[in-house]
VOZA-817155 format. One record per atom (N, C-alpha, C): x, y, z; residue in three letters. Coordinates in steps of 0.02 Angstrom, whole numbers, padded with zeros to 5 digits, always signed. Layout:
XYZALA
...
This chain:
+05607+04642+07332GLN
+05602+04605+07280GLN
+05636+04530+07284GLN
+05594+04484+07290LEU
+05623+04414+07293LEU
+05655+04384+07225LEU
+05708+04373+07223GLN
+05742+04349+07178GLN
+05800+04305+07174GLN
+05805+04255+07131LEU
+05850+04199+07124LEU
+05889+04209+07056LEU
+05957+04202+07073VAL
+05996+04222+07006VAL
+06056+04154+07014VAL
+06040+04110+06955GLU
+06098+04067+06953GLU
+06143+04083+06912GLU
+06211+04049+06926SER
+06264+04068+06887SER
+06306+04012+06875SER
+06363+04004+06845GLY
+06416+03949+06847GLY
+06411+03903+06790GLY
+06358+03914+06749GLY
+06358+03861+06684GLY
+06408+03885+06645GLY
+06403+03838+06591GLY
+06459+03844+06530GLY
+06468+03778+06494GLY
+06515+03775+06448LEU
+06533+03722+06411LEU
+06592+03677+06458LEU
+06579+03618+06458VAL
+06624+03577+06492VAL
+06632+03511+06457VAL
+06695+03476+06462GLN
+06703+03417+06427GLN
+06676+03354+06465GLN
+06653+03304+06427PRO
+06638+03250+06466PRO
+06684+03226+06509PRO
+06653+03206+06571GLY
+06702+03190+06630GLY
+06719+03253+06674GLY
+06700+03312+06654GLY
+06719+03370+06695GLY
+06673+03385+06739GLY
+06682+03441+06782SER
+06652+03457+06844SER
+06627+03527+06827SER
+06567+03538+06855LEU
+06546+03614+06870LEU
+06518+03636+06941LEU
+06515+03693+06950ARG
+06482+03707+07014ARG
+06435+03768+06996ARG
+06370+03749+07007LEU
+06327+03816+06997LEU
+06310+03845+07063LEU
+06294+03908+07057SER
+06276+03950+07118SER
+06205+03970+07101SER
+06167+03982+07162CYS
+06097+04010+07160CYS
+06104+04060+07212CYS
+06113+04118+07206ALA
+06114+04185+07247ALA
+06046+04199+07272ALA
+06006+04213+07321ALA
+05950+04239+07335ALA
+05952+04315+07363ALA
+05910+04355+07342SER
+05896+04422+07362SER
+05832+04426+07385SER
+05819+04480+07431GLY
+05752+04503+07449GLY
+05721+04454+07500GLY
+05759+04395+07515PHE
+05739+04343+07576PHE
+05793+04313+07596PHE
+05785+04278+07655THR
+05839+04232+07675THR
+05819+04160+07663THR
+05876+04129+07648LEU
+05856+04046+07624LEU
+05852+04009+07671LEU
+05867+04030+07732ASP
+05869+03987+07806ASP
+05806+03943+07806ASP
+05746+03974+07795TYR
+05688+03928+07819TYR
+05664+03895+07754TYR
+05701+03891+07701TYR
+05685+03863+07638TYR
+05717+03803+07609TYR
+05677+03767+07589ALA
+05712+03709+07546ALA
+05728+03734+07478ALA
+05789+03715+07449ILE
+05805+03742+07383ILE
+05807+03673+07335ILE
+05786+03679+07281GLY
+05779+03623+07237GLY
+05829+03646+07166GLY
+05867+03612+07136TRP
+05888+03619+07073TRP
+05853+03570+07032TRP
+05834+03598+06971PHE
+05805+03563+06928PHE
+05842+03585+06857PHE
+05822+03547+06805ARG
+05850+03559+06727ARG
+05803+03532+06692ARG
+05817+03567+06628GLN
+05766+03550+06567GLN
+05809+03541+06506GLN
+05805+03502+06476ALA
+05838+03489+06412ALA
+05797+03504+06357ALA
+05819+03524+06299PRO
+05766+03536+06235PRO
+05733+03465+06224PRO
+05662+03490+06225GLY
+05604+03440+06210GLY
+05591+03391+06264GLY
+05628+03410+06323LYS
+05607+03367+06371LYS
+05576+03402+06436LYS
+05544+03356+06477GLU
+05512+03403+06540GLU
+05556+03422+06577GLU
+05542+03467+06626ARG
+05593+03487+06675ARG
+05602+03437+06736ARG
+05654+03415+06749GLU
+05661+03355+06804GLU
+05699+03387+06859GLU
+05692+03354+06923GLY
+05732+03377+06978GLY
+05797+03339+06973GLY
+05842+03373+07000VAL
+05916+03347+07010VAL
+05939+03337+07081VAL
+05922+03387+07121SER
+05951+03389+07196SER
+05896+03437+07225SER
+05904+03416+07305CYS
+05861+03463+07351CYS
+05880+03458+07401CYS
+05888+03519+07443ILE
+05915+03524+07512ILE
+05862+03555+07556ILE
+05844+03524+07620ASN
+05787+03546+07667ASN
+05823+03605+07710ASN
+05779+03643+07727SER
+05799+03694+07766SER
+05831+03667+07829SER
+05873+03687+07858GLY
+05920+03671+07913GLY
+05981+03617+07901GLY
+05970+03597+07835ASP
+06023+03554+07823ASP
+06090+03590+07785ASP
+06138+03567+07787ALA
+06201+03601+07762ALA
+06217+03579+07684ALA
+06206+03514+07677ASP
+06219+03485+07612ASP
+06181+03415+07606ASP
+06185+03394+07543SER
+06149+03330+07520SER
+06177+03304+07459SER
+06203+03242+07472VAL
+06225+03211+07406VAL
+06193+03162+07372VAL
+06184+03166+07302LYS
+06138+03123+07272LYS
+06184+03101+07208LYS
+06216+03044+07220GLY
+06252+03019+07156GLY
+06309+03066+07137GLY
+06299+03102+07078ARG
+06353+03130+07062ARG
+06355+03213+07073ARG
+06291+03220+07106PHE
+06271+03288+07118PHE
+06282+03301+07197PHE
+06311+03365+07223THR
+06310+03380+07295THR
+06281+03436+07304THR
+06229+03456+07325ILE
+06194+03528+07345ILE
+06218+03547+07421ILE
+06243+03612+07413SER
+06248+03640+07486SER
+06234+03705+07492SER
+06225+03739+07557ARG
+06209+03796+07556ARG
+06257+03843+07613ARG
+06263+03906+07601ASP
+06298+03950+07628ASP
+06258+04003+07658ASP
+06229+04004+07712ASN
+06173+04048+07736ASN
+06208+04117+07745ASN
+06270+04117+07761ALA
+06306+04186+07772ALA
+06307+04219+07703ALA
+06311+04187+07659LYS
+06302+04216+07573LYS
+06240+04207+07543LYS
+06188+04185+07580ASN
+06129+04179+07563ASN
+06123+04136+07484ASN
+06172+04086+07482THR
+06191+04062+07401THR
+06183+03983+07426THR
+06160+03947+07365VAL
+06169+03876+07380VAL
+06205+03862+07310VAL
+06242+03800+07319TYR
+06272+03769+07271TYR
+06260+03710+07240TYR
+06271+03686+07180LEU
+06266+03627+07144LEU
+06331+03610+07123LEU
+06354+03554+07152GLN
+06430+03530+07125GLN
+06413+03466+07088GLN
+06431+03475+07028MET
+06418+03405+06984MET
+06479+03391+06953MET
+06500+03322+06966VAL
+06557+03291+06927VAL
+06539+03245+06883VAL
+06590+03212+06847ASN
+06591+03160+06797ASN
+06534+03181+06759ASN
+06534+03239+06725LEU
+06475+03254+06684LEU
+06476+03216+06618LEU
+06407+03213+06583THR
+06405+03168+06527THR
+06369+03213+06475THR
+06362+03201+06419PRO
+06323+03244+06360PRO
+06247+03247+06383PRO
+06226+03192+06421GLU
+06151+03189+06441GLU
+06136+03227+06496GLU
+06195+03261+06527ASP
+06177+03322+06581ASP
+06169+03392+06545ASP
+06172+03392+06482THR
+06162+03459+06444THR
+06104+03483+06459THR
+06088+03546+06481ALA
+06028+03562+06499ALA
+06021+03635+06528ALA
+05962+03675+06531VAL
+05959+03729+06568VAL
+05951+03709+06652VAL
+05993+03734+06687TYR
+05983+03717+06754TYR
+05940+03773+06807TYR
+05904+03770+06843TYR
+05870+03814+06879TYR
+05868+03789+06953TYR
+05869+03837+06991CYS
+05856+03834+07065CYS
+05787+03861+07075CYS
+05747+03829+07135ALA
+05691+03842+07144ALA
+05691+03844+07225ALA
+05639+03879+07263VAL
+05640+03868+07335VAL
+05553+03868+07353VAL
+05545+03824+07405ARG
+05493+03822+07445ARG
+05493+03818+07509ARG
+05446+03838+07547ARG
+05457+03835+07626ARG
+05482+03761+07646ARG
+05530+03760+07694LEU
+05557+03708+07735LEU
+05582+03641+07697LEU
+05524+03604+07671TYR
+05556+03548+07652TYR
+05545+03531+07572TYR
+05588+03486+07549CYS
+05598+03475+07473CYS
+05526+03440+07452CYS
+05518+03457+07396SER
+05462+03420+07355SER
+05496+03399+07286SER
+05461+03339+07267VAL
+05484+03311+07205VAL
+05459+03341+07146VAL
+05401+03381+07158TYR
+05362+03415+07106TYR
+05371+03486+07097TYR
+05401+03501+07036ALA
+05417+03567+07020ALA
+05354+03616+07032ALA
+05298+03605+07037SER
+05244+03647+07033SER
+05236+03672+07105SER
+05269+03627+07157ASN
+05271+03651+07225ASN
+05314+03699+07248ASN
+05353+03717+07206TYR
+05411+03788+07214TYR
+05377+03846+07199TYR
+05402+03895+07238ASN
+05366+03957+07237ASN
+05397+04003+07191ASN
+05460+03999+07198TYR
+05501+04062+07161TYR
+05561+04014+07126TYR
+05570+04043+07070TRP
+05620+04014+07011TRP
+05686+04066+06997TRP
+05721+04039+06990GLY
+05782+04078+06949GLY
+05766+04074+06875GLY
+05810+04110+06845GLN
+05803+04127+06766GLN
+05849+04064+06729GLN
+05876+04034+06756GLY
+05926+03968+06730GLY
+05986+03986+06711GLY
+06024+03938+06698THR
+06096+03939+06682THR
+06113+03880+06637THR
+06140+03893+06574GLN
+06153+03835+06535GLN
+06212+03806+06551GLN
+06204+03727+06544VAL
+06257+03681+06560VAL
+06260+03645+06493VAL
+06317+03646+06458THR
+06319+03603+06394THR
+06397+03558+06404THR
+06378+03489+06386VAL
+06430+03453+06408VAL
+06455+03423+06331VAL
+06505+03442+06314SER
+06526+03419+06245SER
+06602+03431+06235SER
+06614+03373+06194SER
+06688+03377+06179SER
+06702+03424+06125SER
């Protein structure tokens, strides 16, 4: 059974950092692009970062996505967090290359809550 499980969310103060994990089971991530998305209450789901198959990491502003194929896990390192980053964060996969459209991703995790507050 194909499954993605996110972890690492929690409460962090403004300016802090968090590293989220997305562990895959039932398939290997090697040939998949992995995207991180987030959804805040009352807002649409938005893309945060993505990494293509074959890439080890990708940096986009305050967010760095990386993969460890040996652990079949992808990480999202977030730094200098603000209250606007508060949301449920999801990882999702699709074959080979990233897409900006959430509807193009085939499998999703259940999400992990990130709350940035003092």
